[in-house]
mmJSON file of the N, C-alpha and C atoms, coordinates in Angstrom:
{"data_MODEL":{"atom_site":{
"group_PDB":["ATOM","ATOM","ATOM","ATOM","ATOM","ATOM","ATOM","ATOM","ATOM","ATOM","ATOM","ATOM","ATOM","ATOM","ATOM","ATOM","ATOM","ATOM","ATOM","ATOM","ATOM","ATOM","ATOM","ATOM","ATOM","ATOM","ATOM","ATOM","ATOM","ATOM","ATOM","ATOM","ATOM","ATOM","ATOM","ATOM","ATOM","ATOM","ATOM","ATOM","ATOM","ATOM","ATOM","ATOM","ATOM","ATOM","ATOM","ATOM","ATOM","ATOM","ATOM","ATOM","ATOM","ATOM","ATOM","ATOM","ATOM","ATOM","ATOM","ATOM","ATOM","ATOM","ATOM","ATOM","ATOM","ATOM","ATOM","ATOM","ATOM","ATOM","ATOM","ATOM","ATOM","ATOM","ATOM","ATOM","ATOM","ATOM","ATOM","ATOM","ATOM","ATOM","ATOM","ATOM","ATOM","ATOM","ATOM","ATOM","ATOM","ATOM","ATOM","ATOM","ATOM","ATOM","ATOM","ATOM","ATOM","ATOM","ATOM","ATOM","ATOM","ATOM","ATOM","ATOM","ATOM","ATOM","ATOM","ATOM","ATOM","ATOM","ATOM","ATOM","ATOM","ATOM","ATOM","ATOM","ATOM","ATOM","ATOM","ATOM","ATOM","ATOM","ATOM","ATOM","ATOM","ATOM","ATOM","ATOM","ATOM","ATOM","ATOM","ATOM","ATOM","ATOM","ATOM","ATOM","ATOM","ATOM","ATOM","ATOM","ATOM","ATOM","ATOM","ATOM","ATOM","ATOM","ATOM","ATOM","ATOM","ATOM","ATOM","ATOM","ATOM","ATOM","ATOM","ATOM","ATOM","ATOM","ATOM","ATOM","ATOM","ATOM","ATOM","ATOM","ATOM","ATOM","ATOM","ATOM","ATOM","ATOM","ATOM","ATOM","ATOM","ATOM","ATOM","ATOM","ATOM","ATOM","ATOM","ATOM","ATOM","ATOM","ATOM","ATOM","ATOM","ATOM","ATOM","ATOM","ATOM","ATOM","ATOM","ATOM","ATOM","ATOM","ATOM","ATOM","ATOM","ATOM","ATOM","ATOM","ATOM","ATOM","ATOM","ATOM","ATOM","ATOM","ATOM","ATOM","ATOM","ATOM","ATOM","ATOM","ATOM","ATOM","ATOM","ATOM","ATOM","ATOM","ATOM","ATOM","ATOM","ATOM","ATOM","ATOM","ATOM","ATOM","ATOM","ATOM","ATOM","ATOM","ATOM"],
"id":[1,2,3,4,5,6,7,8,9,10,11,12,13,14,15,16,17,18,19,20,21,22,23,24,25,26,27,28,29,30,31,32,33,34,35,36,37,38,39,40,41,42,43,44,45,46,47,48,49,50,51,52,53,54,55,56,57,58,59,60,61,62,63,64,65,66,67,68,69,70,71,72,73,74,75,76,77,78,79,80,81,82,83,84,85,86,87,88,89,90,91,92,93,94,95,96,97,98,99,100,101,102,103,104,105,106,107,108,109,110,111,112,113,114,115,116,117,118,119,120,121,122,123,124,125,126,127,128,129,130,131,132,133,134,135,136,137,138,139,140,141,142,143,144,145,146,147,148,149,150,151,152,153,154,155,156,157,158,159,160,161,162,163,164,165,166,167,168,169,170,171,172,173,174,175,176,177,178,179,180,181,182,183,184,185,186,187,188,189,190,191,192,193,194,195,196,197,198,199,200,201,202,203,204,205,206,207,208,209,210,211,212,213,214,215,216,217,218,219,220,221,222,223,224,225,226,227,228,229,230,231],
"type_symbol":["N","C","C","N","C","C","N","C","C","N","C","C","N","C","C","N","C","C","N","C","C","N","C","C","N","C","C","N","C","C","N","C","C","N","C","C","N","C","C","N","C","C","N","C","C","N","C","C","N","C","C","N","C","C","N","C","C","N","C","C","N","C","C","N","C","C","N","C","C","N","C","C","N","C","C","N","C","C","N","C","C","N","C","C","N","C","C","N","C","C","N","C","C","N","C","C","N","C","C","N","C","C","N","C","C","N","C","C","N","C","C","N","C","C","N","C","C","N","C","C","N","C","C","N","C","C","N","C","C","N","C","C","N","C","C","N","C","C","N","C","C","N","C","C","N","C","C","N","C","C","N","C","C","N","C","C","N","C","C","N","C","C","N","C","C","N","C","C","N","C","C","N","C","C","N","C","C","N","C","C","N","C","C","N","C","C","N","C","C","N","C","C","N","C","C","N","C","C","N","C","C","N","C","C","N","C","C","N","C","C","N","C","C","N","C","C","N","C","C","N","C","C","N","C","C","N","C","C","N","C","C"],
"label_atom_id":["N","CA","C","N","CA","C","N","CA","C","N","CA","C","N","CA","C","N","CA","C","N","CA","C","N","CA","C","N","CA","C","N","CA","C","N","CA","C","N","CA","C","N","CA","C","N","CA","C","N","CA","C","N","CA","C","N","CA","C","N","CA","C","N","CA","C","N","CA","C","N","CA","C","N","CA","C","N","CA","C","N","CA","C","N","CA","C","N","CA","C","N","CA","C","N","CA","C","N","CA","C","N","CA","C","N","CA","C","N","CA","C","N","CA","C","N","CA","C","N","CA","C","N","CA","C","N","CA","C","N","CA","C","N","CA","C","N","CA","C","N","CA","C","N","CA","C","N","CA","C","N","CA","C","N","CA","C","N","CA","C","N","CA","C","N","CA","C","N","CA","C","N","CA","C","N","CA","C","N","CA","C","N","CA","C","N","CA","C","N","CA","C","N","CA","C","N","CA","C","N","CA","C","N","CA","C","N","CA","C","N","CA","C","N","CA","C","N","CA","C","N","CA","C","N","CA","C","N","CA","C","N","CA","C","N","CA","C","N","CA","C","N","CA","C","N","CA","C","N","CA","C","N","CA","C","N","CA","C","N","CA","C","N","CA","C","N","CA","C"],
"label_alt_id":[null,null,null,null,null,null,null,null,null,null,null,null,null,null,null,null,null,null,null,null,null,null,null,null,null,null,null,null,null,null,null,null,null,null,null,null,null,null,null,null,null,null,null,null,null,null,null,null,null,null,null,null,null,null,null,null,null,null,null,null,null,null,null,null,null,null,null,null,null,null,null,null,null,null,null,null,null,null,null,null,null,null,null,null,null,null,null,null,null,null,null,null,null,null,null,null,null,null,null,null,null,null,null,null,null,null,null,null,null,null,null,null,null,null,null,null,null,null,null,null,null,null,null,null,null,null,null,null,null,null,null,null,null,null,null,null,null,null,null,null,null,null,null,null,null,null,null,null,null,null,null,null,null,null,null,null,null,null,null,null,null,null,null,null,null,null,null,null,null,null,null,null,null,null,null,null,null,null,null,null,null,null,null,null,null,null,null,null,null,null,null,null,null,null,null,null,null,null,null,null,null,null,null,null,null,null,null,null,null,null,null,null,null,null,null,null,null,null,null,null,null,null,null,null,null,null,null,null,null,null,null],
"label_comp_id":["MET","MET","MET","ASN","ASN","ASN","THR","THR","THR","ILE","ILE","ILE","THR","THR","THR","LEU","LEU","LEU","TYR","TYR","TYR","THR","THR","THR","LYS","LYS","LYS","ASP","ASP","ASP","ASN","ASN","ASN","CYS","CYS","CYS","PRO","PRO","PRO","GLN","GLN","GLN","CYS","CYS","CYS","LYS","LYS","LYS","MET","MET","MET","THR","THR","THR","LYS","LYS","LYS","LYS","LYS","LYS","PHE","PHE","PHE","LEU","LEU","LEU","ALA","ALA","ALA","ASP","ASP","ASP","LYS","LYS","LYS","ASN","ASN","ASN","LEU","LEU","LEU","ASN","ASN","ASN","PHE","PHE","PHE","GLU","GLU","GLU","GLU","GLU","GLU","ILE","ILE","ILE","ASN","ASN","ASN","ILE","ILE","ILE","ASP","ASP","ASP","VAL","VAL","VAL","GLU","GLU","GLU","THR","THR","THR","GLN","GLN","GLN","TYR","TYR","TYR","ILE","ILE","ILE","ASP","ASP","ASP","SER","SER","SER","LEU","LEU","LEU","LYS","LYS","LYS","GLU","GLU","GLU","LYS","LYS","LYS","GLY","GLY","GLY","PHE","PHE","PHE","ARG","ARG","ARG","SER","SER","SER","VAL","VAL","VAL","PRO","PRO","PRO","VAL","VAL","VAL","ILE","ILE","ILE","THR","THR","THR","THR","THR","THR","ALA","ALA","ALA","ASP","ASP","ASP","GLU","GLU","GLU","LYS","LYS","LYS","VAL","VAL","VAL","THR","THR","THR","ILE","ILE","ILE","VAL","VAL","VAL","GLY","GLY","GLY","PHE","PHE","PHE","ARG","ARG","ARG","PRO","PRO","PRO","ASP","ASP","ASP","GLN","GLN","GLN","LEU","LEU","LEU","ARG","ARG","ARG","THR","THR","THR","LEU","LEU","LEU","ALA","ALA","ALA","VAL","VAL","VAL"],
"label_asym_id":["A","A","A","A","A","A","A","A","A","A","A","A","A","A","A","A","A","A","A","A","A","A","A","A","A","A","A","A","A","A","A","A","A","A","A","A","A","A","A","A","A","A","A","A","A","A","A","A","A","A","A","A","A","A","A","A","A","A","A","A","A","A","A","A","A","A","A","A","A","A","A","A","A","A","A","A","A","A","A","A","A","A","A","A","A","A","A","A","A","A","A","A","A","A","A","A","A","A","A","A","A","A","A","A","A","A","A","A","A","A","A","A","A","A","A","A","A","A","A","A","A","A","A","A","A","A","A","A","A","A","A","A","A","A","A","A","A","A","A","A","A","A","A","A","A","A","A","A","A","A","A","A","A","A","A","A","A","A","A","A","A","A","A","A","A","A","A","A","A","A","A","A","A","A","A","A","A","A","A","A","A","A","A","A","A","A","A","A","A","A","A","A","A","A","A","A","A","A","A","A","A","A","A","A","A","A","A","A","A","A","A","A","A","A","A","A","A","A","A","A","A","A","A","A","A","A","A","A","A","A","A"],
"label_entity_id":["1","1","1","1","1","1","1","1","1","1","1","1","1","1","1","1","1","1","1","1","1","1","1","1","1","1","1","1","1","1","1","1","1","1","1","1","1","1","1","1","1","1","1","1","1","1","1","1","1","1","1","1","1","1","1","1","1","1","1","1","1","1","1","1","1","1","1","1","1","1","1","1","1","1","1","1","1","1","1","1","1","1","1","1","1","1","1","1","1","1","1","1","1","1","1","1","1","1","1","1","1","1","1","1","1","1","1","1","1","1","1","1","1","1","1","1","1","1","1","1","1","1","1","1","1","1","1","1","1","1","1","1","1","1","1","1","1","1","1","1","1","1","1","1","1","1","1","1","1","1","1","1","1","1","1","1","1","1","1","1","1","1","1","1","1","1","1","1","1","1","1","1","1","1","1","1","1","1","1","1","1","1","1","1","1","1","1","1","1","1","1","1","1","1","1","1","1","1","1","1","1","1","1","1","1","1","1","1","1","1","1","1","1","1","1","1","1","1","1","1","1","1","1","1","1","1","1","1","1","1","1"],
"label_seq_id":[1,1,1,2,2,2,3,3,3,4,4,4,5,5,5,6,6,6,7,7,7,8,8,8,9,9,9,10,10,10,11,11,11,12,12,12,13,13,13,14,14,14,15,15,15,16,16,16,17,17,17,18,18,18,19,19,19,20,20,20,21,21,21,22,22,22,23,23,23,24,24,24,25,25,25,26,26,26,27,27,27,28,28,28,29,29,29,30,30,30,31,31,31,32,32,32,33,33,33,34,34,34,35,35,35,36,36,36,37,37,37,38,38,38,39,39,39,40,40,40,41,41,41,42,42,42,43,43,43,44,44,44,45,45,45,46,46,46,47,47,47,48,48,48,49,49,49,50,50,50,51,51,51,52,52,52,53,53,53,54,54,54,55,55,55,56,56,56,57,57,57,58,58,58,59,59,59,60,60,60,61,61,61,62,62,62,63,63,63,64,64,64,65,65,65,66,66,66,67,67,67,68,68,68,69,69,69,70,70,70,71,71,71,72,72,72,73,73,73,74,74,74,75,75,75,76,76,76,77,77,77],
"pdbx_PDB_ins_code":[null,null,null,null,null,null,null,null,null,null,null,null,null,null,null,null,null,null,null,null,null,null,null,null,null,null,null,null,null,null,null,null,null,null,null,null,null,null,null,null,null,null,null,null,null,null,null,null,null,null,null,null,null,null,null,null,null,null,null,null,null,null,null,null,null,null,null,null,null,null,null,null,null,null,null,null,null,null,null,null,null,null,null,null,null,null,null,null,null,null,null,null,null,null,null,null,null,null,null,null,null,null,null,null,null,null,null,null,null,null,null,null,null,null,null,null,null,null,null,null,null,null,null,null,null,null,null,null,null,null,null,null,null,null,null,null,null,null,null,null,null,null,null,null,null,null,null,null,null,null,null,null,null,null,null,null,null,null,null,null,null,null,null,null,null,null,null,null,null,null,null,null,null,null,null,null,null,null,null,null,null,null,null,null,null,null,null,null,null,null,null,null,null,null,null,null,null,null,null,null,null,null,null,null,null,null,null,null,null,null,null,null,null,null,null,null,null,null,null,null,null,null,null,null,null,null,null,null,null,null,null],
"Cartn_x":[0.851,0.0,0.879,0.474,1.158,1.067,2.07,2.028,0.99,0.143,-0.907,-0.48,-0.568,-0.306,-1.608,-1.928,-3.161,-2.791,-3.123,-2.892,-4.163,-3.998,-5.14,-4.835,-5.828,-5.614,-6.519,-6.252,-7.047,-8.479,-9.398,-10.809,-11.428,-11.076,-11.586,-12.431,-13.762,-14.624,-14.373,-14.142,-13.887,-12.584,-11.594,-10.314,-10.526,-11.304,-11.572,-12.318,-13.294,-14.052,-13.15,-12.248,-11.332,-10.386,-9.831,-8.943,-9.675,-10.907,-11.693,-11.955,-12.308,-12.566,-11.327,-10.17,-8.932,-8.587,-8.757,-8.476,-9.438,-10.724,-11.716,-11.417,-10.792,-10.435,-9.027,-8.421,-7.072,-6.034,-6.174,-5.209,-4.197,-2.934,-1.883,-1.696,-1.507,-1.305,-0.423,0.241,1.03,0.201,-0.034,-0.797,0.157,-0.113,0.632,-0.372,-0.281,-1.177,-0.543,-1.193,-0.6,-0.683,-1.452,-1.429,-0.135,0.416,1.656,2.858,2.727,3.822,3.493,3.607,3.169,3.97,5.13,5.942,5.241,4.222,3.509,2.41,2.029,0.936,1.254,2.435,2.795,2.834,3.359,3.418,2.022,1.099,-0.282,-0.918,-0.683,-1.225,-0.658,0.647,1.271,0.659,0.193,-0.451,-1.924,-2.412,-3.792,-4.796,-4.335,-5.254,-5.513,-6.783,-7.166,-7.876,-8.062,-8.73,-8.166,-8.44,-8.049,-9.31,-9.311,-8.181,-7.768,-6.486,-5.946,-5.262,-5.634,-5.073,-4.304,-3.052,-2.259,-1.567,-1.239,-0.418,0.985,1.951,3.356,3.623,2.942,3.152,2.317,1.534,0.673,-0.361,-0.659,-1.706,-3.087,-3.165,-4.444,-4.305,-5.223,-5.332,-6.809,-7.151,-8.537,-8.578,-9.523,-9.685,-11.052,-11.058,-12.303,-12.602,-13.669,-14.105,-14.968,-14.402,-15.069,-15.047,-15.99,-15.978,-15.98,-16.675,-16.731,-15.34,-14.523,-13.169,-12.204,-12.414,-11.551,-11.624,-12.786,-12.937,-11.958,-11.555,-10.607,-9.244,-8.929,-7.659,-7.673,-8.86,-9.002,-8.968,-8.871,-8.889,-7.531],
"Cartn_y":[-1.2,0.0,1.239,2.18,3.462,4.211,4.991,5.826,6.92,7.118,8.136,9.302,10.502,11.715,12.485,12.9,13.642,15.003,16.052,17.421,17.889,18.368,18.788,20.13,20.631,21.781,21.647,22.427,22.375,22.831,22.314,22.722,22.543,21.462,21.164,19.892,20.021,18.832,17.812,18.28,17.351,16.595,17.273,16.616,15.505,15.781,14.782,13.586,13.838,12.751,11.915,12.565,11.848,10.972,11.512,10.723,9.51,9.709,8.605,7.552,7.978,7.052,6.202,6.846,6.119,5.15,5.593,4.727,3.54,3.789,2.712,1.665,2.078,1.158,0.577,0.871,0.386,0.803,2.001,2.543,3.403,3.118,3.918,5.196,6.291,7.567,8.459,9.372,10.39,11.658,12.191,13.436,14.617,15.621,16.871,17.974,18.505,19.57,20.904,21.608,22.846,24.008,23.856,24.869,24.768,23.564,23.326,23.403,22.769,22.725,23.667,24.951,25.976,25.996,25.358,25.351,24.634,23.825,23.105,23.943,25.043,25.859,26.344,26.9,27.43,26.346,25.174,24.112,23.631,23.582,23.218,24.272,25.547,26.626,26.584,26.296,26.212,25.104,24.051,22.942,23.214,24.375,24.765,24.426,23.925,23.572,24.784,25.007,26.152,25.749,24.434,23.951,22.59,22.174,20.85,20.126,18.864,17.967,17.732,17.466,17.041,15.709,14.705,13.378,13.084,12.674,12.286,10.964,10.262,9.064,9.419,8.625,8.927,9.03,8.209,8.256,9.348,10.056,11.154,10.716,9.418,8.935,9.234,9.416,9.711,11.002,11.925,13.151,13.371,13.543,13.754,15.009,15.887,17.123,17.069,17.304,17.275,15.875,15.759,14.457,13.819,12.874,12.222,10.709,10.162,8.715,7.886,8.363,7.605,7.438,8.489,8.415,7.757,7.978,7.391,5.863,5.337,3.878,3.246,3.963,3.421,3.153,3.854,3.646,2.356,1.912,0.737,-0.567,-0.488,-1.715,-2.361],
"Cartn_z":[0.0,0.0,0.0,-0.764,-0.854,0.465,0.777,1.959,1.776,2.776,2.732,3.611,3.054,3.816,3.922,5.128,5.393,5.97,5.239,5.707,6.401,7.632,8.446,9.105,9.835,10.703,11.906,12.932,14.158,13.884,14.671,14.617,13.233,12.563,11.227,11.306,11.25,11.356,10.239,9.03,7.924,8.136,8.71,9.012,10.032,11.063,12.099,11.526,10.657,10.048,9.135,8.415,7.532,8.342,9.434,10.294,10.86,11.3,11.848,10.779,9.576,8.481,8.205,8.074,7.782,8.91,10.15,11.303,11.342,11.067,11.066,9.999,8.908,7.815,8.007,9.163,9.488,8.454,7.938,6.985,7.731,7.542,8.154,7.361,8.07,7.401,8.251,7.562,8.238,8.256,9.433,9.544,9.644,8.825,8.894,9.202,10.417,10.852,10.446,9.513,8.986,9.97,11.043,12.102,12.904,12.976,13.709,12.776,11.624,10.647,9.486,9.759,8.811,7.513,7.494,6.28,5.121,5.398,4.348,3.691,4.285,3.749,2.342,2.148,0.833,-0.235,0.109,-0.901,-1.283,-0.318,-0.644,-1.542,-1.231,-2.055,-3.46,-3.581,-4.904,-5.753,-5.095,-5.81,-6.069,-5.633,-5.912,-4.829,-3.7,-2.618,-1.744,-1.44,-0.618,0.666,0.843,2.049,2.419,3.631,4.104,4.545,4.64,4.514,3.059,2.893,1.614,1.869,1.09,1.226,-0.058,0.083,-1.083,-0.801,-1.892,-1.773,-2.229,-1.808,-2.1,-3.599,-4.38,-5.829,-6.505,-5.697,-6.154,-7.187,-7.232,-8.134,-7.572,-6.252,-5.602,-4.818,-5.075,-4.291,-4.021,-2.758,-2.352,-1.497,-1.813,-1.041,-0.362,0.942,1.694,2.207,2.978,3.478,2.409,1.683,0.558,0.75,1.548,1.807,0.538,-0.489,-1.741,-2.334,-2.28,-2.8,-1.816,-0.528,0.485,0.463,0.097,0.043,-0.937,-1.976,-2.943,-2.301,-1.233,-0.547,0.281,0.642,1.505,0.728,-0.577,-1.405,-1.42],
"occupancy":[1.0,1.0,1.0,1.0,1.0,1.0,1.0,1.0,1.0,1.0,1.0,1.0,1.0,1.0,1.0,1.0,1.0,1.0,1.0,1.0,1.0,1.0,1.0,1.0,1.0,1.0,1.0,1.0,1.0,1.0,1.0,1.0,1.0,1.0,1.0,1.0,1.0,1.0,1.0,1.0,1.0,1.0,1.0,1.0,1.0,1.0,1.0,1.0,1.0,1.0,1.0,1.0,1.0,1.0,1.0,1.0,1.0,1.0,1.0,1.0,1.0,1.0,1.0,1.0,1.0,1.0,1.0,1.0,1.0,1.0,1.0,1.0,1.0,1.0,1.0,1.0,1.0,1.0,1.0,1.0,1.0,1.0,1.0,1.0,1.0,1.0,1.0,1.0,1.0,1.0,1.0,1.0,1.0,1.0,1.0,1.0,1.0,1.0,1.0,1.0,1.0,1.0,1.0,1.0,1.0,1.0,1.0,1.0,1.0,1.0,1.0,1.0,1.0,1.0,1.0,1.0,1.0,1.0,1.0,1.0,1.0,1.0,1.0,1.0,1.0,1.0,1.0,1.0,1.0,1.0,1.0,1.0,1.0,1.0,1.0,1.0,1.0,1.0,1.0,1.0,1.0,1.0,1.0,1.0,1.0,1.0,1.0,1.0,1.0,1.0,1.0,1.0,1.0,1.0,1.0,1.0,1.0,1.0,1.0,1.0,1.0,1.0,1.0,1.0,1.0,1.0,1.0,1.0,1.0,1.0,1.0,1.0,1.0,1.0,1.0,1.0,1.0,1.0,1.0,1.0,1.0,1.0,1.0,1.0,1.0,1.0,1.0,1.0,1.0,1.0,1.0,1.0,1.0,1.0,1.0,1.0,1.0,1.0,1.0,1.0,1.0,1.0,1.0,1.0,1.0,1.0,1.0,1.0,1.0,1.0,1.0,1.0,1.0,1.0,1.0,1.0,1.0,1.0,1.0,1.0,1.0,1.0,1.0,1.0,1.0,1.0,1.0,1.0,1.0,1.0,1.0],
"B_iso_or_equiv":[0.0,0.0,0.0,0.0,0.0,0.0,0.0,0.0,0.0,0.0,0.0,0.0,0.0,0.0,0.0,0.0,0.0,0.0,0.0,0.0,0.0,0.0,0.0,0.0,0.0,0.0,0.0,0.0,0.0,0.0,0.0,0.0,0.0,0.0,0.0,0.0,0.0,0.0,0.0,0.0,0.0,0.0,0.0,0.0,0.0,0.0,0.0,0.0,0.0,0.0,0.0,0.0,0.0,0.0,0.0,0.0,0.0,0.0,0.0,0.0,0.0,0.0,0.0,0.0,0.0,0.0,0.0,0.0,0.0,0.0,0.0,0.0,0.0,0.0,0.0,0.0,0.0,0.0,0.0,0.0,0.0,0.0,0.0,0.0,0.0,0.0,0.0,0.0,0.0,0.0,0.0,0.0,0.0,0.0,0.0,0.0,0.0,0.0,0.0,0.0,0.0,0.0,0.0,0.0,0.0,0.0,0.0,0.0,0.0,0.0,0.0,0.0,0.0,0.0,0.0,0.0,0.0,0.0,0.0,0.0,0.0,0.0,0.0,0.0,0.0,0.0,0.0,0.0,0.0,0.0,0.0,0.0,0.0,0.0,0.0,0.0,0.0,0.0,0.0,0.0,0.0,0.0,0.0,0.0,0.0,0.0,0.0,0.0,0.0,0.0,0.0,0.0,0.0,0.0,0.0,0.0,0.0,0.0,0.0,0.0,0.0,0.0,0.0,0.0,0.0,0.0,0.0,0.0,0.0,0.0,0.0,0.0,0.0,0.0,0.0,0.0,0.0,0.0,0.0,0.0,0.0,0.0,0.0,0.0,0.0,0.0,0.0,0.0,0.0,0.0,0.0,0.0,0.0,0.0,0.0,0.0,0.0,0.0,0.0,0.0,0.0,0.0,0.0,0.0,0.0,0.0,0.0,0.0,0.0,0.0,0.0,0.0,0.0,0.0,0.0,0.0,0.0,0.0,0.0,0.0,0.0,0.0,0.0,0.0,0.0,0.0,0.0,0.0,0.0,0.0,0.0],
"pdbx_formal_charge":[null,null,null,null,null,null,null,null,null,null,null,null,null,null,null,null,null,null,null,null,null,null,null,null,null,null,null,null,null,null,null,null,null,null,null,null,null,null,null,null,null,null,null,null,null,null,null,null,null,null,null,null,null,null,null,null,null,null,null,null,null,null,null,null,null,null,null,null,null,null,null,null,null,null,null,null,null,null,null,null,null,null,null,null,null,null,null,null,null,null,null,null,null,null,null,null,null,null,null,null,null,null,null,null,null,null,null,null,null,null,null,null,null,null,null,null,null,null,null,null,null,null,null,null,null,null,null,null,null,null,null,null,null,null,null,null,null,null,null,null,null,null,null,null,null,null,null,null,null,null,null,null,null,null,null,null,null,null,null,null,null,null,null,null,null,null,null,null,null,null,null,null,null,null,null,null,null,null,null,null,null,null,null,null,null,null,null,null,null,null,null,null,null,null,null,null,null,null,null,null,null,null,null,null,null,null,null,null,null,null,null,null,null,null,null,null,null,null,null,null,null,null,null,null,null,null,null,null,null,null,null],
"auth_seq_id":[1,1,1,2,2,2,3,3,3,4,4,4,5,5,5,6,6,6,7,7,7,8,8,8,9,9,9,10,10,10,11,11,11,12,12,12,13,13,13,14,14,14,15,15,15,16,16,16,17,17,17,18,18,18,19,19,19,20,20,20,21,21,21,22,22,22,23,23,23,24,24,24,25,25,25,26,26,26,27,27,27,28,28,28,29,29,29,30,30,30,31,31,31,32,32,32,33,33,33,34,34,34,35,35,35,36,36,36,37,37,37,38,38,38,39,39,39,40,40,40,41,41,41,42,42,42,43,43,43,44,44,44,45,45,45,46,46,46,47,47,47,48,48,48,49,49,49,50,50,50,51,51,51,52,52,52,53,53,53,54,54,54,55,55,55,56,56,56,57,57,57,58,58,58,59,59,59,60,60,60,61,61,61,62,62,62,63,63,63,64,64,64,65,65,65,66,66,66,67,67,67,68,68,68,69,69,69,70,70,70,71,71,71,72,72,72,73,73,73,74,74,74,75,75,75,76,76,76,77,77,77],
"auth_comp_id":["MET","MET","MET","ASN","ASN","ASN","THR","THR","THR","ILE","ILE","ILE","THR","THR","THR","LEU","LEU","LEU","TYR","TYR","TYR","THR","THR","THR","LYS","LYS","LYS","ASP","ASP","ASP","ASN","ASN","ASN","CYS","CYS","CYS","PRO","PRO","PRO","GLN","GLN","GLN","CYS","CYS","CYS","LYS","LYS","LYS","MET","MET","MET","THR","THR","THR","LYS","LYS","LYS","LYS","LYS","LYS","PHE","PHE","PHE","LEU","LEU","LEU","ALA","ALA","ALA","ASP","ASP","ASP","LYS","LYS","LYS","ASN","ASN","ASN","LEU","LEU","LEU","ASN","ASN","ASN","PHE","PHE","PHE","GLU","GLU","GLU","GLU","GLU","GLU","ILE","ILE","ILE","ASN","ASN","ASN","ILE","ILE","ILE","ASP","ASP","ASP","VAL","VAL","VAL","GLU","GLU","GLU","THR","THR","THR","GLN","GLN","GLN","TYR","TYR","TYR","ILE","ILE","ILE","ASP","ASP","ASP","SER","SER","SER","LEU","LEU","LEU","LYS","LYS","LYS","GLU","GLU","GLU","LYS","LYS","LYS","GLY","GLY","GLY","PHE","PHE","PHE","ARG","ARG","ARG","SER","SER","SER","VAL","VAL","VAL","PRO","PRO","PRO","VAL","VAL","VAL","ILE","ILE","ILE","THR","THR","THR","THR","THR","THR","ALA","ALA","ALA","ASP","ASP","ASP","GLU","GLU","GLU","LYS","LYS","LYS","VAL","VAL","VAL","THR","THR","THR","ILE","ILE","ILE","VAL","VAL","VAL","GLY","GLY","GLY","PHE","PHE","PHE","ARG","ARG","ARG","PRO","PRO","PRO","ASP","ASP","ASP","GLN","GLN","GLN","LEU","LEU","LEU","ARG","ARG","ARG","THR","THR","THR","LEU","LEU","LEU","ALA","ALA","ALA","VAL","VAL","VAL"],
"auth_asym_id":["A","A","A","A","A","A","A","A","A","A","A","A","A","A","A","A","A","A","A","A","A","A","A","A","A","A","A","A","A","A","A","A","A","A","A","A","A","A","A","A","A","A","A","A","A","A","A","A","A","A","A","A","A","A","A","A","A","A","A","A","A","A","A","A","A","A","A","A","A","A","A","A","A","A","A","A","A","A","A","A","A","A","A","A","A","A","A","A","A","A","A","A","A","A","A","A","A","A","A","A","A","A","A","A","A","A","A","A","A","A","A","A","A","A","A","A","A","A","A","A","A","A","A","A","A","A","A","A","A","A","A","A","A","A","A","A","A","A","A","A","A","A","A","A","A","A","A","A","A","A","A","A","A","A","A","A","A","A","A","A","A","A","A","A","A","A","A","A","A","A","A","A","A","A","A","A","A","A","A","A","A","A","A","A","A","A","A","A","A","A","A","A","A","A","A","A","A","A","A","A","A","A","A","A","A","A","A","A","A","A","A","A","A","A","A","A","A","A","A","A","A","A","A","A","A","A","A","A","A","A","A"],
"auth_atom_id":["N","CA","C","N","CA","C","N","CA","C","N","CA","C","N","CA","C","N","CA","C","N","CA","C","N","CA","C","N","CA","C","N","CA","C","N","CA","C","N","CA","C","N","CA","C","N","CA","C","N","CA","C","N","CA","C","N","CA","C","N","CA","C","N","CA","C","N","CA","C","N","CA","C","N","CA","C","N","CA","C","N","CA","C","N","CA","C","N","CA","C","N","CA","C","N","CA","C","N","CA","C","N","CA","C","N","CA","C","N","CA","C","N","CA","C","N","CA","C","N","CA","C","N","CA","C","N","CA","C","N","CA","C","N","CA","C","N","CA","C","N","CA","C","N","CA","C","N","CA","C","N","CA","C","N","CA","C","N","CA","C","N","CA","C","N","CA","C","N","CA","C","N","CA","C","N","CA","C","N","CA","C","N","CA","C","N","CA","C","N","CA","C","N","CA","C","N","CA","C","N","CA","C","N","CA","C","N","CA","C","N","CA","C","N","CA","C","N","CA","C","N","CA","C","N","CA","C","N","CA","C","N","CA","C","N","CA","C","N","CA","C","N","CA","C","N","CA","C","N","CA","C","N","CA","C","N","CA","C","N","CA","C","N","CA","C","N","CA","C"],
"pdbx_PDB_model_num":[1,1,1,1,1,1,1,1,1,1,1,1,1,1,1,1,1,1,1,1,1,1,1,1,1,1,1,1,1,1,1,1,1,1,1,1,1,1,1,1,1,1,1,1,1,1,1,1,1,1,1,1,1,1,1,1,1,1,1,1,1,1,1,1,1,1,1,1,1,1,1,1,1,1,1,1,1,1,1,1,1,1,1,1,1,1,1,1,1,1,1,1,1,1,1,1,1,1,1,1,1,1,1,1,1,1,1,1,1,1,1,1,1,1,1,1,1,1,1,1,1,1,1,1,1,1,1,1,1,1,1,1,1,1,1,1,1,1,1,1,1,1,1,1,1,1,1,1,1,1,1,1,1,1,1,1,1,1,1,1,1,1,1,1,1,1,1,1,1,1,1,1,1,1,1,1,1,1,1,1,1,1,1,1,1,1,1,1,1,1,1,1,1,1,1,1,1,1,1,1,1,1,1,1,1,1,1,1,1,1,1,1,1,1,1,1,1,1,1,1,1,1,1,1,1,1,1,1,1,1,1]
}}}
């Protein structure tokens, strides 16, 4: 399975739901909280992202923005 990176921020309901979904499906992921690790904000903006959560795989074949259970299920296969 590809490494999953989840970009989040504090007080984000969609981020919390995404983390819960991934945990419930036993998917390992690296969480990067942009409120704590602010150096990632500019790189996300450069890639065109304006909101979190942003989920990417190491090979960048999968990118999901927002809490999208329909798309998140593809990671659990």
